[in-house]
GUDREN-286430 format. One line per 5 residues: number of its first residue (from 0); for each residue x, y, z of N, C-alpha, C. Coordinates in steps of 0.02 Angstrom, whole numbers, plus 50000, padded with zeros to 5 digits. Layout:
N
NUM = X:Y:Z:X:Y:Z:X:Y:Z ~ ...
END
This chain:
329
0 = 50160:50877:54019:50098:50839:54013:50059:50839:54077 ~ 50092:50852:54133:50056:50849:54196:50006:50906:54202 ~ 50010:50956:54157:49961:51010:54159:49903:50999:54112 ~ 49897:50940:54081:49842:50927:54035:49802:50866:54057 ~ 49804:50850:54122:49776:50787:54146:49703:50779:54130
5 = 49661:50830:54134:49590:50819:54125:49570:50815:54052 ~ 49613:50840:54005:49598:50831:53934:49604:50759:53914 ~ 49641:50720:53952:49657:50651:53930:49620:50598:53969 ~ 49567:50615:54005:49538:50567:54052:49514:50503:54018 ~ 49487:50508:53957:49464:50447:53923:49522:50402:53906
10 = 49578:50434:53886:49636:50393:53868:49667:50363:53930 ~ 49665:50398:53986:49691:50370:54048:49651:50308:54066 ~ 49586:50312:54060:49544:50254:54076:49563:50195:54032 ~ 49576:50209:53968:49596:50155:53923:49661:50124:53946 ~ 49707:50164:53968:49771:50137:53990:49762:50093:54051
15 = 49717:50114:54097:49705:50074:54157:49678:50006:54137 ~ 49633:50004:54086:49602:49941:54068:49647:49897:54027 ~ 49685:49928:53982:49723:49889:53933:49796:49881:53953 ~ 49828:49935:53975:49900:49932:53986:49919:49895:54048 ~ 49884:49916:54103:49909:49885:54165:49985:49885:54158
20 = 50019:49965:54128:50088:49972:54107:50129:50013:54154 ~ 50815:50067:54109:50812:50019:54056:50814:49947:54078 ~ 50802:49896:54028:50813:49825:54043:50877:49815:54083 ~ 50917:49868:54091:50976:49861:54132:50959:49841:54202 ~ 50897:49855:54223:50875:49837:54290:50839:49771:54293
25 = 50834:49736:54237:50793:49676:54236:50817:49623:54285 ~ 50882:49615:54290:50907:49565:54336:50896:49584:54409 ~ 50877:49648:54420:50867:49671:54488:50794:49668:54510 ~ 50749:49647:54464:50678:49647:54482:50669:49605:54545 ~ 50637:49634:54595:50629:49600:54659:50581:49541:54651
30 = 50602:49483:54672:50559:49425:54672:50524:49420:54739 ~ 50462:49393:54740:50425:49389:54802:50465:49356:54857 ~ 50471:49390:54914:50500:49360:54972:50575:49360:54976 ~ 50609:49396:54929:50682:49397:54933:50707:49468:54919 ~ 50764:49485:54946:50793:49550:54935:50819:49555:54864
35 = 50816:49615:54834:50837:49623:54765:50907:49651:54759 ~ 50937:49675:54813:51001:49708:54808:51035:49708:54875 ~ 51102:49715:54872:51141:49721:54933:51146:49794:54955 ~ 51113:49839:54918:51115:49910:54935:51087:49921:55006 ~ 51120:49963:55044:51097:49979:55112:51073:50052:55113
40 = 51008:50063:55121:50983:50132:55121:51000:50168:55186 ~ 50996:50234:55186:51005:50271:55249:50948:50256:55297 ~ 50956:50278:55359:50905:50267:55410:50874:50333:55432 ~ 50811:50329:55453:50779:50387:55483:50807:50398:55553 ~ 50795:50456:55584:50820:50466:55652:50796:50414:55702
45 = 50738:50382:55688:50712:50331:55734:50731:50260:55712 ~ 50772:50254:55660:50803:50189:55644:50772:50149:55587 ~ 50718:50173:55556:50689:50136:55500:50727:50151:55436 ~ 50727:50104:55387:50755:50120:55322:50720:50182:55293 ~ 50758:50227:55265:50731:50291:55242:50715:50286:55167
50 = 50651:50282:55151:50628:50277:55082:50599:50343:55058 ~ 50603:50395:55096:50567:50457:55082:50591:50490:55017 ~ 50542:50520:54983:50557:50555:54921:50500:50550:54872 ~ 50510:50580:54814:50462:50576:54759:50489:50529:54706 ~ 50447:50484:54683:50468:50434:54634:50419:50433:54575
55 = 50442:50404:54520:50400:50398:54461:50412:50330:54429 ~ 50361:50307:54392:50370:50248:54349:50340:50260:54280 ~ 50343:50323:54258:50311:50343:54195:50336:50304:54135 ~ 50400:50287:54134:50427:50253:54075:50404:50181:54069 ~ 50367:50156:54119:50338:50089:54114:50269:50091:54082
60 = 50246:50151:54063:50179:50157:54033:50171:50110:53973 ~ 50113:50080:53969:50092:50036:53914:50130:49970:53912 ~ 50168:49954:53964:50197:49887:53968:50140:49836:53974 ~ 50138:49785:53932:50084:49736:53937:50084:49703:54006 ~ 50024:49690:54030:50018:49655:54094:50043:49584:54087
65 = 50022:49549:54035:50040:49480:54024:50094:49474:53971 ~ 50126:49416:53969:50178:49403:53919:50148:49404:53849 ~ 50176:49444:53803:50151:49446:53734:50160:49379:53699 ~ 50117:49368:53649:50119:49303:53614:50186:49290:53580 ~ 50221:49344:53560:50284:49334:53525:50337:49301:53569
70 = 50326:49303:53636:50373:49272:53682:50345:49208:53713 ~ 50297:49178:53680:50266:49117:53707:50319:49064:53723 ~ 50312:49035:53782:50358:48983:53804:50423:49010:53834 ~ 50430:49077:53837:50492:49107:53862:50478:49139:53930 ~ 50531:49142:53971:50528:49178:54034:50568:49243:54028
75 = 50558:49289:54074:50594:49352:54070:50670:49341:54066 ~ 50695:49296:54106:50767:49284:54108:50793:49249:54047 ~ 50748:49225:54003:50770:49190:53942:50784:49238:53885 ~ 50762:49301:53890:50767:49347:53834:50840:49367:53822 ~ 50857:49373:53757:50925:49394:53739:50930:49470:53739
80 = 50991:49496:53738:51001:49568:53734:50971:49597:53671 ~ 50973:49560:53616:50944:49584:53553:50869:49590:53559 ~ 50837:49542:53591:50764:49545:53600:50745:49604:53645 ~ 50785:49614:53697:50772:49670:53742:50776:49736:53703 ~ 50828:49743:53662:50836:49804:53623:50778:49814:53576
85 = 50752:49762:53546:50696:49768:53499:50633:49790:53536 ~ 50622:49762:53595:50563:49783:53634:50566:49857:53649 ~ 50625:49881:53668:50633:49952:53684:50620:49996:53622 ~ 50646:49974:53565:50639:50014:53504:50566:50018:53483 ~ 50528:49966:53496:50459:49963:53473:50409:49993:53523
90 = 50432:50009:53583:50386:50027:53636:50345:50090:53619 ~ 50377:50143:53595:50341:50205:53581:50292:50195:53524 ~ 50314:50160:53471:50269:50149:53414:50208:50109:53435 ~ 50218:50059:53476:50161:50019:53498:50114:50059:53543 ~ 50142:50103:53585:50100:50144:53628:50057:50191:53586
95 = 50086:50221:53534:50048:50266:53490:49994:50227:53454 ~ 50010:50167:53431:49961:50127:53395:49902:50109:53440 ~ 49913:50108:53506:49860:50091:53552:49814:50149:53571 ~ 49831:50210:53548:49788:50267:53564:49723:50262:53525 ~ 49672:50295:53550:49607:50295:53517:49610:50330:53450
100 = 49573:50306:53402:49569:50338:53337:49508:50385:53336 ~ 49502:50423:53282:49443:50465:53275:49457:50538:53291 ~ 49405:50578:53290:49411:50651:53296:49435:50673:53365 ~ 49425:50631:53416:49444:50652:53484:49518:50645:53496 ~ 49553:50614:53451:49624:50601:53462:49665:50663:53447
105 = 49707:50683:53494:49753:50738:53484:49818:50714:53453 ~ 49864:50760:53438:49929:50740:53411:49964:50691:53458 ~ 50000:50644:53428:50033:50592:53467:50078:50620:53521 ~ 50114:50675:53505:50162:50701:53553:50128:50729:53616 ~ 50064:50744:53613:50030:50768:53672:50034:50717:53729
110 = 50029:50653:53710:50024:50601:53760:50092:50573:53780 ~ 50140:50577:53737:50203:50541:53748:50264:50586:53755 ~ 50254:50652:53754:50312:50695:53752:50355:50691:53816 ~ 50326:50673:53872:50364:50669:53934:50386:50598:53952 ~ 50375:50551:53906:50392:50481:53920:50452:50459:53879
115 = 50491:50415:53906:50546:50384:53869:50537:50309:53876 ~ 50494:50281:53833:50477:50211:53839:50535:50165:53820 ~ 50587:50193:53790:50647:50154:53775:50682:50133:53839 ~ 50664:50164:53896:50693:50145:53960:50650:50095:53998 ~ 50600:50068:53964:50556:50019:53996:50597:49964:54028
120 = 50574:49942:54087:50613:49893:54125:50611:49823:54095 ~ 50552:49798:54078:50548:49733:54045:50483:49728:54006 ~ 50475:49677:53964:50422:49678:53914:50352:49659:53939 ~ 50346:49635:54000:50280:49623:54029:50287:49628:54105 ~ 50230:49638:54139:50232:49654:54210:50229:49593:54255
125 = 50197:49540:54234:50189:49482:54278:50255:49444:54283 ~ 50282:49439:54343:50345:49402:54354:50333:49335:54387 ~ 50273:49323:54411:50255:49258:54440:50179:49249:54430 ~ 50156:49195:54399:50194:49135:54379:50244:49149:54323 ~ 50292:49104:54314:50345:49115:54265:50321:49122:54193
130 = 50261:49096:54178:50236:49102:54109:50209:49171:54094 ~ 50208:49215:54144:50187:49284:54132:50113:49292:54117 ~ 50072:49245:54138:50000:49246:54125:49961:49251:54190 ~ 49903:49285:54187:49859:49287:54244:49832:49216:54256 ~ 49836:49191:54317:49809:49124:54329:49735:49119:54311
135 = 49713:49059:54299:49644:49048:54280:49596:49069:54336 ~ 49536:49090:54316:49484:49105:54365:49459:49040:54396 ~ 49438:49044:54458:49407:48987:54491:49336:48978:54463 ~ 49307:48919:54469:49238:48910:54447:49191:48959:54481 ~ 49203:48973:54545:49161:49021:54581:49165:49090:54549
140 = 49225:49112:54530:49233:49177:54499:49199:49180:54431 ~ 49206:49127:54392:49174:49125:54326:49099:49133:54332 ~ 49070:49099:54381:48997:49105:54391:48979:49175:54415 ~ 49019:49203:54461:49004:49270:54488:49009:49325:54436 ~ 49054:49316:54388:49067:49369:54340:49027:49362:54275
145 = 48984:49312:54271:48942:49306:54212:48897:49368:54206 ~ 48899:49399:54148:48858:49458:54136:48887:49523:54161 ~ 48944:49521:54197:48975:49582:54222:49011:49616:54164 ~ 49000:49679:54154:49032:49714:54098:49080:49767:54125 ~ 49129:49783:54084:49176:49836:54100:49142:49903:54093
150 = 49149:49945:54143:49117:50011:54141:49171:50063:54127 ~ 49171:50089:54067:49221:50138:54046:49197:50173:53983 ~ 49215:50237:53977:49199:50273:53916:49235:50243:53856 ~ 49291:50211:53869:49332:50187:53813:49300:50126:53780 ~ 49264:50085:53816:49235:50025:53787:49162:50035:53767
155 = 49135:50095:53778:49067:50109:53756:49015:50100:53810 ~ 48954:50124:53796:48900:50125:53844:48866:50058:53853 ~ 48804:50061:53878:48763:50122:53885:48787:50167:53942 ~ 48772:50232:53934:48790:50281:53985:48726:50312:54014 ~ 48694:50274:54058:48632:50297:54089:48645:50341:54149
160 = 48705:50339:54176:48721:50380:54234:48795:50376:54248 ~ 48820:50413:54298:48892:50412:54313:48918:50342:54329 ~ 48875:50299:54356:48898:50232:54375:48918:50190:54315 ~ 48901:50212:54255:48919:50175:54195:48989:50193:54170 ~ 49024:50235:54206:49093:50252:54190:49139:50225:54244
165 = 49203:50224:54229:49252:50197:54276:49263:50243:54335 ~ 49293:50215:54388:49303:50253:54449:49354:50309:54440 ~ 49403:50299:54396:49450:50354:54382:49415:50409:54343 ~ 49374:50391:54294:49338:50442:54256:49291:50482:54301 ~ 49270:50452:54355:49226:50486:54402:49265:50519:54459
170 = 49331:50518:54454:49375:50552:54503:49367:50522:54573 ~ 49358:50457:54578:49346:50426:54643:49409:50392:54669 ~ 49438:50346:54632:49495:50308:54657:49524:50265:54601 ~ 49589:50248:54610:49620:50198:54567:49635:50135:54607 ~ 49624:50135:54671:49632:50078:54715:49704:50052:54714
175 = 49713:49991:54737:49777:49957:54741:49770:49888:54709 ~ 49813:49870:54663:49875:49904:54643:49866:49954:54587 ~ 49803:49969:54568:49792:50013:54511:49828:50080:54515 ~ 49834:50107:54576:49867:50172:54584:49941:50171:54565 ~ 49970:50111:54560:50040:50106:54540:50049:50088:54467
180 = 49995:50075:54432:50000:50057:54361:50003:50121:54321 ~ 50058:50134:54285:50066:50200:54252:50017:50211:54195 ~ 49995:50274:54190:49954:50297:54135:49996:50347:54095 ~ 49965:50393:54059:50003:50436:54014:50039:50493:54048 ~ 50020:50509:54108:50052:50564:54143:50036:50558:54217
185 = 50069:50597:54258:50053:50599:54329:50071:50536:54368 ~ 50119:50497:54343:50137:50435:54377:50191:50449:54429 ~ 50171:50487:54479:50218:50512:54529:50192:50496:54598 ~ 50238:50479:54643:50220:50454:54708:50267:50484:54760 ~ 50239:50506:54815:50280:50534:54869:50275:50490:54930
190 = 50333:50471:54957:50336:50431:55018:50359:50476:55076 ~ 50320:50477:55129:50336:50514:55190:50338:50465:55248 ~ 50380:50477:55297:50386:50431:55354:50384:50470:55420 ~ 50355:50437:55469:50355:50461:55538:50361:50400:55582 ~ 50379:50407:55645:50384:50348:55688:50319:50308:55689
195 = 50323:50246:55667:50264:50202:55668:50219:50207:55608 ~ 50234:50250:55559:50190:50259:55501:50231:50273:55438 ~ 50201:50254:55381:50224:50276:55315:50163:50301:55278 ~ 50170:50356:55242:50117:50384:55201:50140:50385:55129 ~ 50099:50358:55084:50112:50360:55012:50057:50401:54980
200 = 50076:50454:54946:50028:50497:54911:50037:50487:54836 ~ 49982:50477:54801:49982:50464:54729:49957:50527:54693 ~ 49994:50548:54641:49973:50610:54607:49905:50602:54574 ~ 49895:50547:54537:49830:50536:54505:49777:50524:54558 ~ 49724:50564:54556:49669:50564:54605:49691:50591:54673
205 = 49757:50598:54683:49785:50628:54743:49762:50592:54806 ~ 49763:50526:54804:49746:50487:54863:49809:50477:54906 ~ 49798:50470:54971:49853:50458:55017:49837:50396:55059 ~ 49885:50351:55064:49878:50292:55106:49919:50302:55170 ~ 49887:50300:55226:49921:50304:55291:49930:50232:55315
210 = 49992:50210:55319:50007:50140:55331:50038:50131:55401 ~ 50003:50102:55448:50032:50090:55515:50085:50035:55512 ~ 50136:50043:55554:50190:49994:55557:50196:49961:55625 ~ 50144:49970:55667:50149:49949:55737:50121:49880:55751 ~ 50106:49842:55699:50083:49773:55709:50009:49766:55724
215 = 49971:49820:55721:49899:49815:55735:49864:49771:55684 ~ 49807:49743:55704:49768:49701:55660:49729:49744:55610 ~ 49708:49712:55556:49663:49746:55509:49597:49761:55543 ~ 49562:49812:55517:49496:49828:55543:49448:49771:55526 ~ 49390:49772:55557:49341:49719:55546:49315:49717:55475
220 = 49286:49661:55455:49264:49651:55386:49207:49698:55366 ~ 49174:49728:55414:49120:49774:55398:49144:49843:55377 ~ 49209:49857:55385:49237:49922:55367:49277:49913:55302 ~ 49258:49949:55250:49289:49941:55185:49305:50009:55154 ~ 49356:50010:55112:49377:50072:55080:49401:50056:55010
225 = 49394:50105:54964:49417:50094:54895:49492:50078:54893 ~ 49532:50108:54937:49604:50095:54939:49621:50038:54987 ~ 49570:50009:55018:49582:49954:55064:49609:49977:55131 ~ 49627:49928:55172:49653:49941:55239:49725:49914:55242 ~ 49776:49958:55240:49845:49934:55236:49877:49925:55305
230 = 49923:49877:55309:49964:49865:55368:50035:49851:55343 ~ 50084:49885:55373:50152:49878:55349:50199:49848:55401 ~ 50255:49824:55377:50308:49797:55420:50373:49800:55380 ~ 50429:49794:55415:50494:49792:55383:50519:49720:55378 ~ 50544:49702:55320:50578:49639:55309:50648:49657:55285
235 = 50695:49663:55333:50760:49691:55316:50751:49764:55298 ~ 50772:49783:55239:50763:49852:55216:50703:49859:55170 ~ 50665:49805:55160:50605:49807:55117:50543:49825:55159 ~ 50504:49871:55134:50439:49885:55164:50388:49837:55134 ~ 50354:49799:55177:50303:49752:55155:50235:49779:55178
240 = 50188:49787:55132:50122:49814:55148:50069:49765:55126 ~ 50029:49742:55173:49972:49699:55158:49909:49740:55162 ~ 49868:49737:55109:49807:49777:55106:49747:49730:55095 ~ 49696:49739:55137:49634:49700:55132:49575:49749:55137 ~ 49515:49722:55145:49455:49763:55158:49439:49812:55101
245 = 49445:49788:55039:49426:49829:54982:49351:49830:54974 ~ 49327:49877:54934:49256:49877:54915:49247:49834:54852 ~ 49186:49814:54840:49172:49776:54779:49187:49817:54717 ~ 49176:49882:54722:49187:49926:54665:49261:49934:54648 ~ 49305:49927:54699:49376:49942:54688:49421:49881:54684
250 = 49396:49821:54700:49438:49761:54700:49465:49749:54629 ~ 49530:49741:54624:49564:49739:54560:49540:49681:54517 ~ 49525:49696:54454:49504:49646:54404:49447:49603:54430 ~ 49400:49635:54464:49339:49602:54489:49354:49546:54538 ~ 49407:49554:54577:49420:49506:54631:49363:49509:54681
255 = 49359:49458:54723:49308:49456:54775:49331:49499:54833 ~ 49297:49554:54847:49319:49601:54898:49324:49569:54967 ~ 49287:49516:54979:49288:49484:55044:49353:49446:55057 ~ 49385:49422:55004:49443:49379:55012:49506:49405:54977 ~ 49501:49461:54943:49557:49488:54905:49607:49524:54951
260 = 49670:49510:54941:49722:49547:54976:49781:49559:54929 ~ 49816:49614:54941:49874:49633:54901:49934:49639:54948 ~ 49989:49606:54930:50051:49611:54969:50103:49646:54927 ~ 50120:49707:54945:50170:49746:54908:50237:49744:54944 ~ 50290:49748:54905:50357:49754:54932:50390:49814:54899
265 = 50417:49859:54939:50455:49917:54916:50527:49906:54938 ~ 50570:49887:54892:50639:49869:54909:50687:49920:54878 ~ 50722:49959:54919:50771:50005:54891:50832:49967:54865 ~ 50851:49979:54802:50907:49944:54772:50963:49992:54751 ~ 50951:50056:54757:51001:50107:54741:50976:50173:54771
270 = 51019:50223:54777:50996:50287:54806:50937:50318:54770 ~ 50928:50302:54705:50875:50333:54666:50826:50282:54638 ~ 50821:50223:54668:50779:50171:54639:50750:50125:54692 ~ 50685:50112:54685:50650:50063:54727:50618:50012:54680 ~ 50627:49948:54696:50592:49896:54659:50526:49881:54694
275 = 50472:49886:54657:50405:49876:54684:50375:49812:54655 ~ 50347:49770:54699:50309:49712:54677:50242:49712:54713 ~ 50193:49682:54681:50127:49673:54712:50104:49602:54697 ~ 50092:49564:54750:50065:49497:54743:49990:49500:54757 ~ 49951:49475:54710:49878:49478:54712:49852:49409:54730
280 = 49817:49405:54786:49798:49341:54814:49723:49342:54829 ~ 49686:49299:54795:49615:49292:54808:49595:49220:54790 ~ 49588:49176:54839:49572:49106:54824:49503:49097:54793 ~ 49461:49148:54797:49395:49144:54767:49393:49174:54697 ~ 49449:49203:54675:49451:49232:54608:49499:49195:54561
285 = 49561:49180:54586:49611:49148:54544:49635:49083:54575 ~ 49659:49039:54533:49681:48974:54557:49747:48976:54594 ~ 49783:49032:54592:49845:49041:54629:49860:49116:54633 ~ 49901:49138:54682:49922:49208:54683:49966:49223:54623 ~ 49970:49287:54606:50014:49308:54551:50044:49377:54567
290 = 50102:49391:54537:50141:49449:54557:50161:49491:54496 ~ 50155:49557:54504:50179:49604:54454:50236:49644:54484 ~ 50280:49672:54441:50338:49708:54466:50357:49763:54418 ~ 50384:49817:54446:50413:49871:54407:50455:49916:54452 ~ 50500:49956:54424:50541:50000:54464:50509:50068:54476
295 = 50529:50099:54530:50513:50169:54544:50579:50207:54547 ~ 50586:50260:54508:50648:50298:54507:50636:50367:54537 ~ 50687:50394:54569:50681:50459:54602:50665:50513:54551 ~ 50622:50560:54571:50602:50616:54528:50616:50681:54566 ~ 50652:50729:54536:50668:50791:54573:50609:50838:54581
300 = 50554:50824:54545:50497:50870:54547:50447:50849:54602 ~ 50413:50898:54630:50360:50884:54678:50299:50858:54642 ~ 50259:50817:54677:50196:50796:54646:50148:50856:54645 ~ 50103:50855:54597:50057:50911:54586:49986:50892:54608 ~ 49945:50942:54624:49875:50928:54639:49840:50898:54579
305 = 49788:50862:54591:49749:50830:54537:49677:50852:54546 ~ 49660:50911:54522:49593:50938:54530:49546:50906:54479 ~ 49533:50844:54487:49497:50805:54438:49425:50831:54428 ~ 49389:50843:54482:49319:50861:54477:49309:50931:54448 ~ 49359:50976:54456:49348:51046:54437:49335:51055:54363
310 = 49366:51013:54322:49357:51020:54249:49345:50952:54217 ~ 49304:50912:54248:49291:50845:54222:49237:50849:54168 ~ 49255:50884:54114:49206:50892:54060:49189:50826:54026 ~ 49236:50779:54027:49224:50716:53993:49162:50681:54021 ~ 49156:50678:54087:49099:50645:54118:49034:50679:54099
315 = 49032:50745:54106:48971:50782:54091:48953:50775:54017 ~ 49002:50781:53974:48987:50780:53902:48965:50711:53878 ~ 48995:50658:53907:48974:50590:53888:48901:50579:53906 ~ 48881:50600:53967:48812:50590:53988:48763:50634:53949 ~ 48783:50697:53935:48738:50741:53897:48731:50716:53825
320 = 48785:50689:53797:48780:50662:53729:48735:50601:53727 ~ 48739:50560:53780:48695:50501:53783:48622:50522:53788 ~ 48608:50575:53825:48539:50598:53830:48515:50628:53763 ~ 48561:50660:53727:48543:50686:53662:48525:50630:53614 ~ 48563:50574:53618:48548:50516:53577:48480:50486:53597
325 = 48465:50486:53662:48400:50460:53684:48342:50500:53652 ~ 48351:50565:53648:48297:50607:53620:48286:50595:53546 ~ 48336:50568:53512:48328:50555:53440:48287:50492:53428 ~ 48282:50450:53479:48249:50385:53469:48173:50391:53479
END
């Protein structure tokens, strides 16, 4: 599937908007601020925990961001083994049901042939607050977001220009934590380390984050980037990365770019597994911080280039079709 990435760009955008997506690892999910395992990773020659390698979280695709209604009043740790098994059995069917209908839809196996959703870690991504729900918007955020619409080919136009499509559809960025939310393919990440730095490269859009570990301050508020400005540190064997200075276009779920920050934890829990969490904190957007979590498992394959712009027929065809419709009016 990694060789069909540009054929699926509309569906990828849908996954980013809707999915924000074995249970054997559920008890190991890293909780904010605490170690998830007694596993001791190897060290680099300069003494840092060695997290280097290629990882994937493809099997977490289409995991609901929030707790599904069927589990209302339940916490992740309350689920029985039978409920866990049912979620796994239903995962592929539900993912197929979520695909777009109509003439543009290809065979189901095109999108899911490289995924094993039965290995999904848990049934929703939000681990804090315990109710698995996004905290309420602040009054300020409600006022700021009045009239703001989602820009994506999946939810419809108008398509007056490229700006009416999503940033992934335009091959610009998936930002943070969006770059870690799995889509239908290409959910692969490479971690490289050097003294004082960690670099994380994401296969989708092929962005690379260069993360200093030397304690330097964030850049000034006038400097902004779609992937933000990351700063890392070690907490035991966990890599903690705080990212600020996002752009308004890239701030996750329309957070306020001036006050939004993401705190990620990469905790190695086995030779082939890292538990990843991201705490999203914006006092001007939500009434409290909230945290999502999922595992990253080692992948023997190298990440591939993502030549998004070279064959981005979807963007061109959407705009040309919109202009054709204009001429009919």
